[in-house]
C-alpha positions as MATLAB code, in Angstrom:
seq = 'MTRSHPFRYAHLVRVLLAASVALVVPAAAAATSCSGKPPSGELKAERIAAIKPSRGEPGLYEGPVWIRDALYFSDFGFSEGFPSRVRKFSPDGTVSTALEDAGSNGLAVDAGGALVAATHKHKAMSRYDIATGQRADVATRYGGQVFNSPNDIAIAADGTIYFTDPDYQKAAAPGGQPVTGIYRIAPDGAVTLVDGTRRNPNGIALSLNGDTLYVNASDGAVRAYPIRYGMPQPGHDVIRGIENGDGMTLDCHGNLYVTEHGAKRVRVFTPQGRALATIRTDANVTNVAFGGADGKTLYITGAGAVWQLRLDVTGLPY';
ca = [
      -9.219    2.025    0.340;
     -12.314    1.229   -1.659;
     -15.450    3.096   -0.886;
     -16.429    2.320    2.424;
      12.594   -6.503   -8.508;
      15.025   -8.818   -9.598;
      16.301   -6.155   -7.159;
      19.135   -5.136   -9.435;
      19.261   -1.352   -9.379;
      21.660    0.243   -6.917;
      19.765    3.507   -6.589;
      16.561    1.880   -5.337;
      16.372    1.371   -1.585;
      13.534   -0.649   -0.125;
      12.796   -2.527    3.041;
      13.880   -6.137    2.536;
      13.498   -9.072    4.828;
      16.368  -11.126    6.165;
      16.382  -13.365    9.227;
      13.056  -11.884   10.327;
      14.569   -8.389   10.586;
      13.573   -5.527    8.284;
      16.708   -4.052    6.731;
      17.077   -1.060    4.454;
      19.789   -1.959    1.966;
      20.834   -0.978   -1.559;
      18.793   -2.956   -4.033;
      21.850   -4.198   -5.884;
      23.115   -5.848   -2.733;
      19.958   -7.931   -2.622;
      20.071   -9.163   -6.195;
      20.424  -12.740   -5.045;
      17.324  -12.329   -2.853;
      15.054  -12.666   -5.865;
      14.482  -16.345   -6.411;
      11.565  -18.580   -7.234;
       8.780  -18.332   -9.745;
       5.838  -15.930   -9.617;
       2.390  -17.481   -9.134;
       0.336  -18.710  -12.058;
      -3.200  -19.938  -12.640;
      -5.930  -19.944   -9.983;
      -5.017  -19.835   -6.288;
      -6.929  -19.355   -3.056;
      -5.762  -17.453    0.029;
      -6.570  -18.644    3.557;
      -8.106  -16.515    6.308;
      -5.945  -15.931    9.365;
      -8.228  -17.168   12.132;
      -6.565  -15.106   14.872;
      -7.421  -11.800   13.183;
     -11.013  -10.972   14.010;
     -13.047   -7.738   14.132;
     -12.111   -5.632   17.145;
     -15.395   -3.721   17.289;
     -19.109   -4.367   16.870;
     -19.090   -4.011   13.089;
     -16.641   -6.036   10.996;
     -15.196   -2.927    9.342;
     -12.313   -2.868    6.904;
      -8.672   -3.785    7.270;
      -6.258   -1.807    5.097;
      -2.674   -0.800    4.468;
      -0.722   -3.972    5.360;
       2.997   -3.416    5.924;
       5.568   -5.894    7.213;
       8.003   -4.273    9.664;
      10.793   -6.327   11.265;
       8.916   -9.421   12.426;
       5.235   -8.471   12.315;
       2.397   -7.355   10.059;
       0.812   -3.965   10.782;
      -2.507   -2.895    9.263;
      -5.220   -0.261    9.654;
      -8.609   -1.196   11.115;
     -11.568    1.155   10.650;
     -15.332    1.305   10.185;
     -17.192    1.124    6.897;
     -18.783    4.568    7.011;
     -16.777    7.565    8.178;
     -13.562    5.654    8.682;
     -13.294    6.782   12.303;
     -12.058    5.657   14.653;
      -9.127    3.951   12.995;
      -6.422    2.028   14.806;
      -3.270    0.261   13.684;
      -3.136   -3.380   14.687;
      -0.183   -5.746   14.843;
      -0.140   -9.431   13.922;
       2.856  -11.461   15.075;
       3.859  -14.849   13.621;
       3.014  -16.553   16.922;
      -0.637  -15.648   16.297;
      -0.787  -12.714   18.713;
      -2.935   -9.762   17.627;
      -2.562   -6.453   19.452;
      -3.223   -2.739   18.983;
      -0.047   -0.885   18.013;
      -1.609    2.584   17.675;
      -4.997    3.630   19.014;
      -7.040    6.235   17.117;
      -4.428    6.577   14.371;
      -6.981    7.717   11.802;
      -5.013    5.802    9.185;
      -5.688    4.030    5.918;
      -2.653    3.112    3.789;
       0.623    2.417    5.591;
       4.277    2.229    4.580;
       7.664    2.150    6.292;
      10.423    4.680    5.614;
      14.190    4.186    5.589;
      14.384    5.023    9.285;
      11.815    2.400   10.250;
       9.040    4.897   11.012;
       5.454    4.183    9.986;
       4.230    6.529    7.250;
       0.437    6.730    7.225;
      -2.237    8.143    4.954;
      -4.424    9.607    7.698;
      -7.948   10.416    6.576;
      -8.794   11.604   10.087;
      -6.264   14.428    9.795;
      -6.719   14.903    6.022;
      -2.942   14.717    5.903;
       0.067   12.480    5.490;
       1.572   11.497    8.831;
       4.597    9.769   10.309;
       4.300    7.665   13.476;
       6.915    6.458   15.902;
       5.553    2.981   16.605;
       7.310    2.721   19.953;
       5.934    5.972   21.389;
       2.797    6.495   19.301;
       3.867   10.063   18.539;
       2.535   11.501   15.276;
       4.192   14.139   13.100;
       2.788   15.859   10.022;
       4.468   15.033    6.712;
       2.148   17.082    4.481;
      -1.115   18.778    5.438;
      -2.090   20.991    2.492;
      -1.825   21.659   -1.203;
      -2.763   25.012   -2.702;
      -3.767   26.245    0.732;
      -6.375   23.512    1.247;
      -6.339   20.265    3.217;
      -6.481   16.959    1.372;
      -9.660   14.902    0.836;
      -8.849   11.558    2.483;
      -5.279   10.338    1.830;
      -5.405    6.699    0.884;
      -2.326    4.791   -0.229;
       1.437    5.345   -0.321;
       4.658    4.610   -2.208;
       8.096    5.774   -1.051;
      11.102    6.243   -3.362;
      14.742    5.551   -2.531;
      15.491    9.222   -1.874;
      12.576    9.565    0.546;
      10.119   11.076   -1.923;
       6.575   10.072   -0.963;
       3.762    9.537   -3.468;
       0.167    9.170   -2.321;
      -3.377    9.018   -3.635;
      -6.166   11.283   -2.393;
      -9.666   10.092   -3.364;
     -12.797   11.477   -1.719;
     -14.088    8.364    0.049;
     -13.974    9.970    3.525;
     -13.970   13.587    2.372;
     -17.231   14.355    4.197;
     -15.951   12.982    7.504;
     -14.021   16.183    8.270;
     -14.223   19.760    6.953;
     -12.405   20.858    3.814;
     -10.778   19.121    0.906;
      -9.433   19.492   -2.603;
     -11.376   20.376   -5.770;
      -9.958   17.248   -7.468;
      -9.171   13.673   -6.508;
      -5.442   13.577   -7.055;
      -2.095   11.852   -7.025;
       0.544   13.814   -5.109;
       4.302   13.913   -4.661;
       6.019   15.020   -1.438;
       9.671   15.906   -2.013;
      12.273   15.164    0.678;
      12.196   18.876    1.583;
       8.411   18.701    2.122;
       7.320   20.470   -1.065;
       4.031   19.062   -2.405;
       3.164   18.862   -6.103;
       0.117   17.480   -7.909;
       1.115   14.638  -10.224;
      -2.311   14.069  -11.793;
      -5.645   15.662  -10.929;
      -7.638   14.269  -13.839;
      -8.473   10.771  -12.577;
     -11.549    9.943  -10.547;
     -10.650    8.487   -7.144;
      -7.074    7.265   -7.626;
      -6.403    4.470   -5.174;
      -3.633    1.853   -5.221;
      -0.112    3.150   -5.846;
       3.298    1.496   -6.221;
       6.765    2.206   -7.597;
       8.596   -0.043  -10.026;
      11.629   -1.803   -8.642;
      14.141    0.548  -10.232;
      12.077    3.575   -9.225;
      11.549    4.820  -12.774;
       7.792    4.173  -13.009;
       4.876    5.082  -10.757;
       1.841    2.775  -11.040;
      -1.601    4.032   -9.982;
      -5.071    2.540  -10.367;
      -8.343    4.455  -10.138;
     -12.093    4.069  -10.519;
     -11.628    4.174  -14.313;
     -10.531    0.523  -14.109;
      -6.999    1.151  -15.364;
      -3.534    0.787  -13.890;
      -1.599    3.716  -15.330;
       2.195    3.856  -15.545;
       3.789    7.288  -15.085;
       7.433    7.354  -16.209;
       9.677    9.233  -13.775;
      12.296   11.492  -15.340;
      14.798   13.396  -13.216;
      12.718   12.600  -10.167;
       9.420   13.894  -11.560;
       6.519   11.785  -12.910;
       5.565   12.458  -16.529;
       2.188   11.936  -18.266;
       1.247    8.282  -18.025;
      -0.253    5.535  -20.151;
      -2.495    2.621  -19.209;
      -0.710   -0.722  -18.913;
      -3.673   -2.686  -17.507;
      -7.379   -2.137  -18.203;
     -10.532   -3.820  -16.976;
      -9.680   -3.794  -13.271;
     -12.828   -4.195  -11.143;
     -12.870   -1.745   -8.219;
      -9.094   -1.588   -8.087;
      -7.530   -1.033   -4.671;
      -4.067   -1.487   -3.133;
      -1.084   -2.905   -5.036;
       2.385   -4.306   -4.429;
       5.191   -5.897   -6.474;
       7.180   -9.103   -6.281;
      10.938   -9.206   -6.798;
      10.489   -9.838  -10.521;
       8.566   -6.570  -10.851;
       5.143   -8.171  -11.311;
       2.142   -6.188  -10.068;
      -0.306   -7.638   -7.525;
      -3.563   -5.679   -7.873;
      -6.473   -6.070   -5.458;
      -9.982   -5.939   -6.921;
     -12.260   -4.996   -4.064;
     -15.711   -6.298   -4.997;
     -14.362   -9.130   -7.140;
     -12.771  -10.635   -3.995;
      -9.468  -11.313   -5.651;
      -5.891  -10.249   -6.306;
      -4.672  -10.460   -9.876;
      -1.008  -10.700  -10.827;
       0.309   -8.992  -13.967;
       3.670   -8.514  -15.621;
       4.846   -4.883  -15.892;
       3.603   -4.988  -19.493;
       0.105   -5.958  -18.366;
       0.018   -9.686  -19.148;
      -2.118  -11.606  -16.635;
      -0.258  -14.330  -14.718;
      -2.465  -15.438  -11.830;
      -5.668  -14.888   -9.873;
      -5.695  -15.225   -6.077;
      -9.203  -15.540   -4.660;
     -10.607  -14.765   -1.214;
     -14.051  -15.188    0.354;
     -14.750  -11.476    1.007;
     -13.963   -8.050   -0.425;
     -10.269   -7.149   -0.479;
      -8.452   -3.841    0.001;
      -4.675   -4.199   -0.120;
      -1.741   -6.581   -0.282;
       1.868   -6.941    0.938;
       4.645   -9.511    1.251;
       6.019  -10.550    4.630;
       7.036  -13.419    6.845;
      10.522  -14.474    7.885;
      11.548  -15.167    4.285;
       9.380  -12.542    2.574;
       7.379  -15.187    0.701;
       4.034  -14.903    2.483;
       1.472  -12.753    0.711;
      -0.877  -10.955    3.108;
      -4.211   -9.611    1.856;
      -6.416   -7.258    3.874;
     -10.137   -6.831    3.359;
     -13.606   -6.720    4.870;
     -13.217   -7.990    8.426;
     -10.427  -10.405    7.521;
      -6.775  -10.836    6.620;
      -5.721  -13.692    4.337;
      -2.349  -15.283    3.708;
      -0.836  -17.343    0.924;
       2.606  -18.913    0.732;
       4.348  -18.205   -2.561;
       7.615  -19.219   -4.180;
       8.719  -15.627   -4.684;
       9.653  -12.710   -2.434;
       8.135   -9.256   -2.689;
       7.807   -5.816   -1.193;
       6.614   -5.283    2.385;
       3.835   -2.842    1.421;
];
């Protein structure tokens, strides 16, 4: 949140879309799923008219994730971020509340189909059963202290969770960390600090083969952290000059889709940092994900709106 592959590697497991059902399959089995060309030039996304503010203030929409046959996203106020609910948009145009008072920002889906949420209300990482609304803690502390305001999420094939922890809602609840950090949660629940030197890390994504962690921050750079033996190593900047960088996702060619909050756009880059396309909106943007029955609809969340754009390429569901 801002203030306020070809899929060819067998060891990467991600949620892929087939016949409107979210399946978790080995990446190598989906190699033929990557077809079409990535976007190029200047494009414009269209507002989804059915998705309107559900409270008096327009607020922010965040954390889009496509699960099975619907788009889920967080909906919260500009200031403290509370209350925050998870809403559901179905292809027939229906908009409903999936989880009330979730306290969530970034969202993802794990291999079991559960919703993993960066919950600034709880200053923790959480897992929700969408059907029952039950919440379970994934990680609540590091070094004996609660987190600041967990923001965005990436999940590796083995279940390792990476998340960013800026301080945007730090004052909304007691406690917090002395740094704004990037964290790793191992499958056994152990938490380690990946990088505590960057100011307000935000958008986060894993490369398609799982060997690189991408993170942007208020320094205007997308940094690539190589992962060796399951652990991120010191990173280097692959993209600079990002304006108020926010959430990110990847298409099936491995290109990065980076939201630029105040610039009201999503920019598309190759993994090496070469600019391919600019997708414009008519309001501030927060995050981006692929969805739809064929995985070729790009959904963009932002200030009181969600946009969509049909593309010729498939991508990741969060």
